[in-house]
TORPA-4810 file (N, C-alpha, C, O; in nm, 3 decimals):
<nodes>
NODE_1_11.630_9.849_1.082_11.665_9.989_1.102_11.816_10.001_1.122_11.878_9.915_1.185_M
NODE_2_11.873_10.107_1.068_12.017_10.130_1.081_12.042_10.240_1.183_11.981_10.346_1.176_T
NODE_3_12.131_10.214_1.277_12.166_10.310_1.379_12.301_10.371_1.347_12.392_10.301_1.301_F
NODE_4_12.315_10.501_1.369_12.441_10.568_1.343_12.482_10.648_1.466_12.400_10.719_1.524_K
NODE_5_12.608_10.636_1.506_12.660_10.714_1.617_12.811_10.727_1.604_12.872_10.661_1.521_R
NODE_6_12.870_10.812_1.685_13.013_10.837_1.681_13.073_10.809_1.817_13.017_10.851_1.919_T
NODE_7_13.187_10.738_1.821_13.251_10.701_1.945_13.398_10.738_1.940_13.455_10.753_1.832_L
NODE_8_13.460_10.753_2.058_13.604_10.780_2.070_13.664_10.677_2.163_13.617_10.658_2.275_L
NODE_9_13.772_10.609_2.115_13.840_10.513_2.199_13.990_10.538_2.192_14.037_10.608_2.102_I
NODE_10_14.065_10.481_2.286_14.210_10.494_2.288_14.273_10.369_2.232_14.219_10.260_2.249_A
NODE_11_14.387_10.384_2.166_14.459_10.269_2.111_14.607_10.290_2.129_14.653_10.401_2.156_A
NODE_12_14.682_10.181_2.116_14.826_10.187_2.141_14.906_10.193_2.014_15.014_10.134_2.006_A
NODE_13_14.857_10.264_1.911_14.934_10.278_1.789_14.914_10.416_1.732_14.811_10.479_1.758_S
NODE_14_15.011_10.466_1.655_15.004_10.601_1.600_15.037_10.597_1.453_15.108_10.508_1.407_A
NODE_15_14.984_10.694_1.378_15.003_10.700_1.234_15.114_10.796_1.198_15.110_10.913_1.236_L
NODE_16_15.214_10.746_1.124_15.319_10.833_1.071_15.270_10.884_0.937_15.245_10.805_0.846_A
NODE_17_15.257_11.013_0.922_15.192_11.069_0.805_15.284_11.086_0.685_15.244_11.145_0.585_L
NODE_18_15.404_11.036_0.692_15.491_11.033_0.575_15.515_11.167_0.511_15.514_11.179_0.388_G
NODE_19_15.537_11.270_0.593_15.569_11.400_0.537_15.451_11.494_0.533_15.471_11.615_0.519_G
NODE_20_15.328_11.442_0.544_15.212_11.530_0.542_15.194_11.600_0.675_15.138_11.710_0.681_L
NODE_21_15.241_11.537_0.783_15.229_11.597_0.915_15.333_11.537_1.005_15.364_11.418_0.993_S
NODE_22_15.387_11.615_1.095_15.487_11.564_1.188_15.423_11.514_1.316_15.492_11.461_1.403_A
NODE_23_15.292_11.529_1.330_15.223_11.492_1.452_15.144_11.364_1.431_15.109_11.329_1.319_C
NODE_24_15.116_11.295_1.541_15.032_11.177_1.536_14.890_11.219_1.505_14.844_11.324_1.548_S
NODE_25_14.819_11.135_1.429_14.684_11.166_1.386_14.591_11.053_1.426_14.628_10.936_1.418_T
NODE_26_14.471_11.088_1.468_14.373_10.988_1.506_14.333_10.902_1.387_14.335_10.948_1.273_S
NODE_27_14.298_10.779_1.415_14.257_10.683_1.313_14.105_10.677_1.312_14.043_10.650_1.415_F
NODE_28_14.045_10.704_1.197_13.899_10.708_1.187_13.850_10.593_1.100_13.904_10.566_0.993_K
NODE_29_13.746_10.525_1.146_13.694_10.408_1.075_13.542_10.409_1.073_13.478_10.459_1.166_A
NODE_30_13.486_10.354_0.967_13.342_10.330_0.956_13.317_10.183_0.986_13.381_10.096_0.926_D
NODE_31_13.226_10.155_1.078_13.200_10.019_1.124_13.054_9.984_1.102_12.965_10.062_1.137_V
NODE_32_13.029_9.867_1.044_12.893_9.815_1.027_12.887_9.676_1.089_12.977_9.594_1.070_A
NODE_33_12.779_9.648_1.164_12.769_9.520_1.234_12.627_9.466_1.226_12.529_9.540_1.238_R
NODE_34_12.618_9.335_1.205_12.492_9.261_1.208_12.512_9.143_1.300_12.607_9.066_1.283_F
NODE_35_12.425_9.127_1.398_12.455_9.023_1.496_12.329_8.969_1.563_12.229_9.038_1.581_Q
NODE_36_12.339_8.841_1.597_12.238_8.775_1.681_12.310_8.681_1.778_12.269_8.567_1.801_Q
NODE_37_12.417_8.733_1.833_12.497_8.656_1.928_12.422_8.637_2.060_12.363_8.733_2.111_L
NODE_38_12.422_8.518_2.114_12.367_8.499_2.249_12.461_8.561_2.351_12.578_8.584_2.319_P
NODE_39_12.415_8.590_2.471_12.504_8.647_2.573_12.626_8.559_2.595_12.617_8.436_2.593_P
NODE_40_12.741_8.624_2.615_12.865_8.550_2.637_12.859_8.475_2.771_12.837_8.536_2.876_A
NODE_41_12.878_8.344_2.764_12.878_8.261_2.884_12.993_8.161_2.878_12.979_8.045_2.916_Q
NODE_42_13.107_8.208_2.830_13.225_8.123_2.823_13.229_8.031_2.703_13.308_7.937_2.702_G
NODE_43_13.145_8.055_2.601_13.147_7.971_2.481_13.289_7.969_2.422_13.357_8.071_2.418_Q
NODE_44_13.331_7.852_2.378_13.466_7.837_2.322_13.466_7.880_2.176_13.365_7.868_2.106_S
NODE_45_13.580_7.930_2.131_13.591_7.977_1.993_13.730_7.947_1.938_13.824_7.923_2.013_F
NODE_46_13.739_7.947_1.806_13.867_7.940_1.737_13.867_8.046_1.628_13.762_8.078_1.574_T
NODE_47_13.984_8.102_1.596_13.996_8.207_1.495_14.066_8.149_1.374_14.175_8.092_1.384_V
NODE_48_14.003_8.164_1.258_14.057_8.109_1.133_14.061_8.218_1.027_13.982_8.312_1.032_Q
NODE_49_14.152_8.207_0.930_14.152_8.303_0.818_14.041_8.270_0.719_14.015_8.153_0.690_P
NODE_50_13.974_8.374_0.668_13.874_8.351_0.563_13.942_8.300_0.437_13.884_8.220_0.363_A
NODE_51_14.064_8.347_0.412_14.145_8.300_0.300_14.239_8.192_0.353_14.333_8.222_0.426_D
NODE_52_14.213_8.067_0.318_14.290_7.957_0.373_14.438_7.960_0.333_14.518_7.886_0.389_Q
NODE_53_14.473_8.044_0.237_14.614_8.058_0.202_14.693_8.122_0.315_14.816_8.113_0.319_R
NODE_54_14.623_8.187_0.408_14.689_8.249_0.522_14.704_8.154_0.640_14.766_8.188_0.741_L
NODE_55_14.648_8.035_0.628_14.660_7.938_0.736_14.808_7.908_0.763_14.884_7.879_0.671_A
NODE_56_14.846_7.917_0.889_14.986_7.894_0.925_15.073_8.017_0.917_15.190_8.013_0.955_G
NODE_57_15.017_8.130_0.869_15.094_8.253_0.857_15.119_8.313_0.995_15.026_8.325_1.075_S
NODE_58_15.243_8.350_1.022_15.275_8.413_1.150_15.209_8.550_1.161_15.167_8.591_1.269_L
NODE_59_15.199_8.621_1.049_15.133_8.752_1.049_14.986_8.736_1.086_14.935_8.807_1.173_E
NODE_60_14.918_8.642_1.021_14.777_8.620_1.054_14.762_8.578_1.200_14.669_8.623_1.268_F
NODE_61_14.850_8.492_1.249_14.840_8.446_1.386_14.848_8.562_1.485_14.783_8.561_1.590_Q
NODE_62_14.929_8.662_1.451_14.939_8.782_1.535_14.805_8.853_1.545_14.760_8.889_1.654_H
NODE_63_14.740_8.874_1.429_14.611_8.941_1.430_14.504_8.854_1.495_14.415_8.905_1.563_Y
NODE_64_14.512_8.723_1.475_14.416_8.632_1.538_14.429_8.639_1.690_14.329_8.632_1.761_A
NODE_65_14.551_8.653_1.740_14.571_8.665_1.884_14.507_8.793_1.938_14.451_8.794_2.048_D
NODE_66_14.516_8.902_1.861_14.453_9.028_1.903_14.302_9.012_1.912_14.239_9.058_2.008_L
NODE_67_14.243_8.947_1.812_14.098_8.924_1.813_14.060_8.830_1.928_13.961_8.854_1.997_V
NODE_68_14.139_8.726_1.948_14.111_8.631_2.055_14.112_8.700_2.191_14.028_8.671_2.276_A
NODE_69_14.206_8.791_2.212_14.212_8.863_2.339_14.087_8.948_2.359_14.035_8.956_2.470_Q
NODE_70_14.040_9.011_2.251_13.918_9.093_2.260_13.798_9.007_2.294_13.715_9.046_2.377_R
NODE_71_13.786_8.890_2.232_13.673_8.802_2.261_13.682_8.745_2.402_13.580_8.730_2.470_L
NODE_72_13.803_8.715_2.447_13.820_8.668_2.584_13.777_8.776_2.683_13.714_8.746_2.785_T
NODE_73_13.811_8.900_2.654_13.768_9.012_2.739_13.616_9.024_2.744_13.560_9.072_2.843_D
NODE_74_13.548_8.980_2.638_13.402_8.986_2.632_13.336_8.871_2.706_13.214_8.873_2.727_Q
NODE_75_13.413_8.769_2.747_13.355_8.658_2.821_13.353_8.526_2.748_13.294_8.430_2.797_G
NODE_76_13.418_8.519_2.631_13.430_8.395_2.557_13.562_8.325_2.595_13.647_8.386_2.660_Y
NODE_77_13.577_8.201_2.555_13.696_8.123_2.589_13.761_8.068_2.464_13.694_8.006_2.381_T
NODE_78_13.890_8.091_2.449_13.960_8.039_2.332_13.978_7.888_2.348_14.030_7.842_2.449_R
NODE_79_13.936_7.812_2.248_13.941_7.666_2.257_14.084_7.616_2.248_14.161_7.661_2.163_A
NODE_80_14.120_7.523_2.335_14.252_7.460_2.325_14.257_7.364_2.208_14.364_7.340_2.150_T
NODE_81_14.141_7.308_2.173_14.129_7.221_2.056_14.035_7.288_1.956_13.914_7.287_1.977_D
NODE_82_14.088_7.346_1.848_14.001_7.417_1.753_13.887_7.331_1.701_13.779_7.383_1.673_P
NODE_83_13.908_7.202_1.687_13.803_7.115_1.633_13.685_7.104_1.729_13.575_7.068_1.686_A
NODE_84_13.705_7.135_1.857_13.598_7.124_1.956_13.534_7.258_1.987_13.448_7.265_2.075_A
NODE_85_13.573_7.365_1.917_13.521_7.498_1.947_13.372_7.508_1.915_13.324_7.447_1.819_A
NODE_86_13.301_7.583_1.996_13.158_7.606_1.973_13.134_7.715_1.869_13.031_7.715_1.801_Q
NODE_87_13.227_7.807_1.857_13.216_7.920_1.764_13.338_7.923_1.674_13.450_7.897_1.718_L
NODE_88_13.315_7.955_1.546_13.425_7.969_1.449_13.430_8.115_1.406_13.334_8.168_1.349_V
NODE_89_13.542_8.180_1.432_13.561_8.321_1.396_13.648_8.325_1.271_13.759_8.273_1.270_V
NODE_90_13.597_8.388_1.166_13.670_8.401_1.041_13.713_8.546_1.023_13.633_8.638_1.040_Q
NODE_91_13.840_8.565_0.990_13.897_8.698_0.981_13.955_8.721_0.842_14.019_8.633_0.785_L
NODE_92_13.930_8.841_0.788_13.979_8.877_0.655_14.016_9.025_0.657_13.945_9.104_0.719_D
NODE_93_14.124_9.063_0.591_14.168_9.203_0.590_14.247_9.230_0.464_14.306_9.139_0.405_Y
NODE_94_14.248_9.356_0.422_14.329_9.395_0.305_14.341_9.547_0.299_14.272_9.619_0.372_D
NODE_95_14.429_9.593_0.211_14.446_9.735_0.184_14.470_9.749_0.034_14.539_9.666_-0.026_V
NODE_96_14.414_9.853_-0.027_14.428_9.868_-0.171_14.562_9.933_-0.206_14.645_9.956_-0.119_D
NODE_97_14.581_9.962_-0.335_14.709_10.016_-0.383_14.717_10.167_-0.372_14.820_10.227_-0.404_R
NODE_98_14.611_10.229_-0.327_14.614_10.373_-0.305_14.559_10.455_-0.420_14.566_10.414_-0.536_G
NODE_99_14.505_10.570_-0.387_14.454_10.666_-0.484_14.529_10.796_-0.468_14.544_10.846_-0.357_T
NODE_100_14.577_10.850_-0.579_14.657_10.972_-0.572_14.569_11.093_-0.546_14.465_11.111_-0.608_Q
NODE_101_14.614_11.175_-0.454_14.548_11.302_-0.424_14.651_11.414_-0.442_14.771_11.392_-0.426_R
NODE_102_14.602_11.532_-0.473_14.689_11.648_-0.493_14.636_11.762_-0.408_14.515_11.786_-0.402_I
NODE_103_14.727_11.833_-0.341_14.684_11.947_-0.263_14.783_12.061_-0.279_14.901_12.040_-0.307_R
NODE_104_14.733_12.183_-0.261_14.818_12.302_-0.269_14.878_12.329_-0.132_14.811_12.314_-0.029_S
NODE_105_15.005_12.368_-0.130_15.071_12.403_-0.005_15.103_12.551_0.003_15.169_12.596_0.096_T
NODE_106_15.055_12.629_-0.097_15.082_12.772_-0.099_14.962_12.853_-0.054_14.870_12.799_0.007_G
NODE_107_14.963_12.981_-0.084_14.858_13.070_-0.038_14.790_13.142_-0.153_14.710_13.233_-0.130_F
NODE_108_14.820_13.103_-0.276_14.767_13.176_-0.389_14.641_13.116_-0.444_14.579_13.029_-0.382_G
NODE_109_14.601_13.162_-0.561_14.483_13.110_-0.627_14.505_12.965_-0.668_14.616_12.927_-0.704_R
NODE_110_14.403_12.887_-0.662_14.413_12.748_-0.702_14.407_12.739_-0.853_14.304_12.776_-0.911_D
NODE_111_14.512_12.694_-0.922_14.516_12.693_-1.068_14.420_12.592_-1.130_14.401_12.592_-1.252_P
NODE_112_14.359_12.505_-1.048_14.265_12.409_-1.104_14.126_12.470_-1.120_14.036_12.409_-1.178_F
NODE_113_14.108_12.592_-1.068_13.982_12.662_-1.082_14.004_12.789_-1.163_14.117_12.834_-1.180_F
NODE_114_13.896_12.847_-1.214_13.905_12.963_-1.301_13.965_13.083_-1.229_13.924_13.117_-1.118_Y
NODE_115_14.062_13.144_-1.292_14.124_13.264_-1.239_14.152_13.354_-1.358_14.234_13.318_-1.443_D
NODE_116_14.088_13.470_-1.368_14.105_13.557_-1.486_14.247_13.610_-1.499_14.286_13.656_-1.606_P
NODE_117_14.326_13.603_-1.389_14.463_13.653_-1.395_14.564_13.541_-1.413_14.684_13.565_-1.410_F
NODE_118_14.515_13.418_-1.431_14.607_13.305_-1.441_14.618_13.259_-1.585_14.518_13.236_-1.653_F
NODE_119_14.742_13.245_-1.631_14.768_13.188_-1.762_14.857_13.066_-1.743_14.970_13.080_-1.696_Y
NODE_120_14.809_12.946_-1.778_14.886_12.824_-1.750_15.005_12.806_-1.843_15.005_12.718_-1.929_P
NODE_121_15.104_12.890_-1.825_15.218_12.885_-1.915_15.321_12.783_-1.877_15.377_12.717_-1.965_G
NODE_122_15.348_12.767_-1.750_15.453_12.676_-1.706_15.402_12.592_-1.590_15.325_12.637_-1.506_Y
NODE_123_15.448_12.466_-1.590_15.416_12.378_-1.477_15.532_12.282_-1.460_15.569_12.213_-1.556_Y
NODE_124_15.591_12.276_-1.342_15.712_12.198_-1.325_15.693_12.093_-1.216_15.716_12.120_-1.098_R
NODE_125_15.650_11.972_-1.256_15.646_11.859_-1.164_15.543_11.874_-1.055_15.462_11.967_-1.055_G
NODE_126_15.547_11.778_-0.960_15.448_11.775_-0.852_15.469_11.890_-0.753_15.376_11.933_-0.685_W
NODE_127_15.593_11.938_-0.745_15.616_12.052_-0.657_15.654_12.173_-0.742_15.755_12.240_-0.717_R
NODE_128_15.571_12.201_-0.844_15.602_12.306_-0.938_15.540_12.439_-0.898_15.473_12.450_-0.796_G
NODE_129_15.564_12.540_-0.981_15.504_12.671_-0.960_15.446_12.719_-1.092_15.504_12.697_-1.198_R
NODE_130_15.332_12.783_-1.085_15.271_12.843_-1.203_15.327_12.984_-1.216_15.317_13.063_-1.123_Y
NODE_131_15.387_13.015_-1.331_15.477_13.128_-1.337_15.435_13.234_-1.439_15.519_13.282_-1.515_M
NODE_132_15.309_13.269_-1.442_15.264_13.373_-1.531_15.171_13.467_-1.455_15.111_13.428_-1.355_M
NODE_133_15.159_13.587_-1.503_15.063_13.681_-1.448_15.081_13.699_-1.298_15.191_13.723_-1.249_G
NODE_134_14.969_13.688_-1.226_14.971_13.708_-1.082_15.048_13.599_-1.008_15.077_13.614_-0.889_W
NODE_135_15.081_13.490_-1.077_15.158_13.384_-1.013_15.308_13.399_-1.037_15.384_13.304_-1.013_N
NODE_136_15.351_13.512_-1.082_15.493_13.537_-1.106_15.569_13.527_-0.973_15.537_13.601_-0.880_D
NODE_137_15.671_13.437_-0.963_15.742_13.422_-0.836_15.819_13.547_-0.795_15.850_13.565_-0.677_P
NODE_138_15.851_13.633_-0.892_15.921_13.757_-0.856_15.825_13.855_-0.788_15.868_13.949_-0.721_F
NODE_139_15.693_13.832_-0.808_15.594_13.917_-0.745_15.555_13.863_-0.608_15.542_13.939_-0.511_L
NODE_140_15.537_13.731_-0.600_15.485_13.671_-0.477_15.591_13.599_-0.395_15.568_13.571_-0.277_W
NODE_141_15.707_13.570_-0.452_15.812_13.502_-0.378_15.807_13.352_-0.396_15.707_13.299_-0.443_G
NODE_142_15.915_13.281_-0.359_15.922_13.137_-0.378_15.821_13.063_-0.290_15.789_13.105_-0.179_P
NODE_143_15.771_12.951_-0.345_15.677_12.868_-0.268_15.537_12.923_-0.265_15.453_12.873_-0.190_G
NODE_144_15.507_13.026_-0.347_15.376_13.091_-0.343_15.263_12.994_-0.369_15.161_12.997_-0.300_Y
NODE_145_15.279_12.908_-0.469_15.168_12.818_-0.502_15.219_12.675_-0.526_15.181_12.613_-0.625_N
NODE_146_15.304_12.623_-0.437_15.351_12.485_-0.449_15.235_12.388_-0.430_15.142_12.415_-0.354_D
NODE_147_15.242_12.275_-0.498_15.146_12.168_-0.475_15.223_12.037_-0.458_15.338_12.026_-0.501_I
NODE_148_15.160_11.939_-0.394_15.225_11.810_-0.374_15.122_11.700_-0.392_15.002_11.721_-0.373_E
NODE_149_15.170_11.581_-0.428_15.082_11.466_-0.443_15.110_11.365_-0.333_15.222_11.359_-0.281_S
NODE_150_15.009_11.286_-0.299_15.025_11.182_-0.198_14.921_11.075_-0.226_14.829_11.097_-0.305_Y
NODE_151_14.936_10.959_-0.163_14.845_10.848_-0.182_14.758_10.828_-0.060_14.804_10.839_0.054_L
NODE_152_14.631_10.799_-0.085_14.537_10.764_0.021_14.496_10.619_0.001_14.455_10.581_-0.109_V
NODE_153_14.506_10.538_0.106_14.477_10.395_0.098_14.345_10.362_0.167_14.311_10.419_0.270_Y
NODE_154_14.272_10.268_0.106_14.148_10.217_0.164_14.179_10.080_0.227_14.225_9.989_0.159_Q
NODE_155_14.152_10.067_0.356_14.175_9.940_0.424_14.043_9.884_0.476_13.946_9.958_0.494_S
NODE_156_14.042_9.752_0.499_13.917_9.685_0.537_13.948_9.565_0.624_14.046_9.494_0.604_R
NODE_157_13.861_9.544_0.724_13.867_9.425_0.808_13.727_9.366_0.818_13.632_9.435_0.854_L
NODE_158_13.714_9.237_0.785_13.587_9.165_0.799_13.601_9.059_0.906_13.703_8.990_0.913_N
NODE_159_13.498_9.044_0.988_13.497_8.936_1.086_13.359_8.871_1.089_13.258_8.940_1.099_M
NODE_160_13.357_8.739_1.080_13.233_8.662_1.089_13.246_8.563_1.203_13.353_8.506_1.226_R
NODE_161_13.136_8.543_1.275_13.131_8.441_1.379_13.015_8.347_1.346_12.900_8.390_1.339_I
NODE_162_13.046_8.221_1.326_12.945_8.120_1.296_12.938_8.017_1.408_13.037_7.990_1.476_N
NODE_163_12.820_7.961_1.427_12.807_7.851_1.521_12.867_7.727_1.457_12.831_7.691_1.345_R
NODE_164_12.958_7.661_1.527_13.032_7.549_1.469_12.941_7.431_1.436_12.964_7.361_1.338_A
NODE_165_12.838_7.408_1.517_12.755_7.289_1.502_12.683_7.285_1.369_12.673_7.179_1.307_A
NODE_166_12.631_7.399_1.324_12.551_7.400_1.201_12.589_7.512_1.105_12.524_7.528_1.001_D
NODE_167_12.693_7.590_1.135_12.736_7.698_1.047_12.646_7.820_1.050_12.662_7.910_0.967_G
NODE_168_12.553_7.827_1.144_12.462_7.941_1.153_12.540_8.070_1.180_12.617_8.076_1.277_E
NODE_169_12.523_8.175_1.096_12.594_8.301_1.120_12.538_8.374_1.241_12.416_8.390_1.254_P
NODE_170_12.626_8.419_1.330_12.584_8.489_1.451_12.632_8.634_1.454_12.575_8.717_1.524_L
NODE_171_12.738_8.663_1.379_12.792_8.799_1.377_12.861_8.824_1.245_12.936_8.739_1.195_F
NODE_172_12.837_8.942_1.187_12.908_8.988_1.069_12.944_9.134_1.090_12.856_9.218_1.112_E
NODE_173_13.072_9.165_1.085_13.115_9.302_1.107_13.222_9.343_1.009_13.307_9.263_0.970_G
NODE_174_13.220_9.469_0.970_13.319_9.526_0.879_13.365_9.661_0.931_13.283_9.744_0.971_T
NODE_175_13.495_9.683_0.930_13.553_9.814_0.962_13.633_9.861_0.842_13.714_9.786_0.788_A
NODE_176_13.610_9.984_0.799_13.680_10.042_0.684_13.742_10.175_0.724_13.689_10.246_0.809_R
NODE_177_13.854_10.206_0.660_13.921_10.332_0.692_14.000_10.383_0.573_14.037_10.306_0.484_A
NODE_178_14.025_10.514_0.572_14.118_10.576_0.477_14.239_10.623_0.555_14.228_10.671_0.667_Q
NODE_179_14.355_10.607_0.495_14.479_10.641_0.565_14.588_10.669_0.463_14.582_10.621_0.350_S
NODE_180_14.688_10.747_0.503_14.804_10.765_0.417_14.908_10.656_0.443_15.015_10.657_0.382_V
NODE_181_14.877_10.563_0.533_14.964_10.448_0.558_14.902_10.324_0.494_14.781_10.306_0.497_S
NODE_182_14.988_10.239_0.435_14.941_10.112_0.380_15.000_9.994_0.457_15.000_9.881_0.408_N
NODE_183_15.050_10.018_0.577_15.112_9.913_0.656_15.007_9.837_0.735_14.940_9.893_0.823_K
NODE_184_14.993_9.708_0.704_14.893_9.627_0.773_14.922_9.618_0.922_14.829_9.607_1.002_L
NODE_185_15.049_9.623_0.961_15.082_9.613_1.103_15.031_9.733_1.181_15.013_9.726_1.303_T
NODE_186_15.006_9.843_1.112_14.942_9.960_1.173_14.791_9.955_1.156_14.717_9.981_1.250_Y
NODE_187_14.745_9.921_1.035_14.604_9.929_1.003_14.520_9.825_1.073_14.417_9.858_1.133_L
NODE_188_14.562_9.697_1.068_14.477_9.590_1.120_14.450_9.604_1.269_14.334_9.592_1.309_V
NODE_189_14.549_9.630_1.355_14.516_9.648_1.496_14.417_9.762_1.521_14.330_9.750_1.608_P
NODE_190_14.430_9.871_1.446_14.336_9.981_1.463_14.197_9.944_1.415_14.097_9.983_1.476_N
NODE_191_14.188_9.871_1.306_14.057_9.826_1.258_13.993_9.730_1.357_13.871_9.732_1.377_L
NODE_192_14.074_9.645_1.421_14.022_9.556_1.525_13.969_9.639_1.642_13.861_9.611_1.694_I
NODE_193_14.045_9.741_1.684_13.999_9.829_1.791_13.864_9.890_1.755_13.773_9.895_1.839_D
NODE_194_13.851_9.936_1.632_13.727_9.999_1.589_13.611_9.899_1.588_13.502_9.929_1.635_A
NODE_195_13.637_9.779_1.536_13.530_9.679_1.524_13.479_9.636_1.661_13.361_9.604_1.676_L
NODE_196_13.567_9.633_1.761_13.528_9.586_1.894_13.481_9.699_1.985_13.455_9.676_2.103_F
NODE_197_13.469_9.819_1.933_13.414_9.928_2.012_13.264_9.904_2.034_13.187_9.902_1.938_T
NODE_198_13.224_9.887_2.160_13.083_9.860_2.189_13.037_9.725_2.140_12.918_9.705_2.118_G
NODE_199_13.129_9.630_2.122_13.097_9.497_2.072_12.994_9.428_2.161_13.001_9.444_2.283_F
NODE_200_12.898_9.351_2.106_12.879_9.325_1.962_12.794_9.431_1.892_12.773_9.423_1.771_P
NODE_201_12.746_9.530_1.966_12.665_9.635_1.905_12.524_9.592_1.877_12.484_9.479_1.908_G
NODE_202_12.447_9.682_1.817_12.308_9.652_1.781_12.300_9.603_1.637_12.379_9.646_1.552_R
NODE_203_12.208_9.516_1.611_12.193_9.460_1.476_12.163_9.570_1.375_12.074_9.652_1.397_N
NODE_204_12.236_9.571_1.266_12.217_9.673_1.164_12.280_9.807_1.198_12.246_9.908_1.137_G
NODE_205_12.370_9.808_1.294_12.431_9.932_1.341_12.545_9.977_1.251_12.626_9.896_1.206_E
NODE_206_12.552_10.107_1.225_12.665_10.169_1.156_12.718_10.280_1.246_12.642_10.366_1.289_E
NODE_207_12.846_10.277_1.275_12.905_10.378_1.362_13.034_10.431_1.301_13.099_10.365_1.219_I
NODE_208_13.071_10.550_1.342_13.200_10.608_1.308_13.284_10.609_1.435_13.241_10.658_1.540_K
NODE_209_13.403_10.554_1.426_13.489_10.539_1.543_13.620_10.614_1.519_13.681_10.601_1.413_V
NODE_210_13.663_10.691_1.618_13.793_10.756_1.614_13.882_10.690_1.717_13.854_10.693_1.836_T
NODE_211_13.992_10.631_1.669_14.089_10.567_1.757_14.199_10.669_1.783_14.273_10.706_1.692_V
NODE_212_14.211_10.715_1.907_14.310_10.818_1.941_14.451_10.758_1.936_14.470_10.643_1.974_A
NODE_213_14.550_10.835_1.889_14.687_10.785_1.887_14.742_10.772_2.028_14.689_10.831_2.122_P
NODE_214_14.848_10.695_2.041_14.916_10.681_2.169_14.974_10.815_2.210_15.034_10.883_2.127_E
NODE_215_14.957_10.856_2.336_15.015_10.985_2.380_15.166_10.988_2.357_15.235_10.889_2.381_P
NODE_216_15.215_11.100_2.312_15.358_11.116_2.289_15.430_11.127_2.421_15.384_11.197_2.512_R
NODE_217_15.544_11.058_2.433_15.622_11.061_2.556_15.726_11.171_2.552_15.802_11.188_2.648_K
</nodes>
């Protein structure tokens, strides 16, 4: 059975909307988790990249430290010797190249839909104006029907926890989000926050998590 719920948590990062908004915006993520973890009793763990090309990466080590702190808070112990760890945590993350979206910033009729008074005579770039009929700028004034384009990025974080002795999977979790930012230094910490909300969760659980931005000073 799949469970669905919505949660709100606080985080120490904020999203710069790159011109779409001057205010901080909450980070929203979809989280799915499957788990059969035994109760935390100080089991030792090590964090490794799912992609071994990231082994030794300072960037990956930063994110691994964030995950390790979350697991330590849950009652697990980070192994001083990775080879002796009881649990192996594998971490993977990425962001795509973005999908272009277009929106109107004016107050007039949307030229992408039928308008009996609209004649598509002129169109000037991404911040253009439609300049015929009822869209005449001399009638409605400048900026009447401006539009702009922007990119929306899909980001993802996967985390698996296996028992080191036999490789038995104990936890599989994924956090996904859409954002106008493609910066991993912003996205990955927020995805980690989302994934660890209510950790480890119920088996087969799907939740929507809103990570609130840091309060403005």
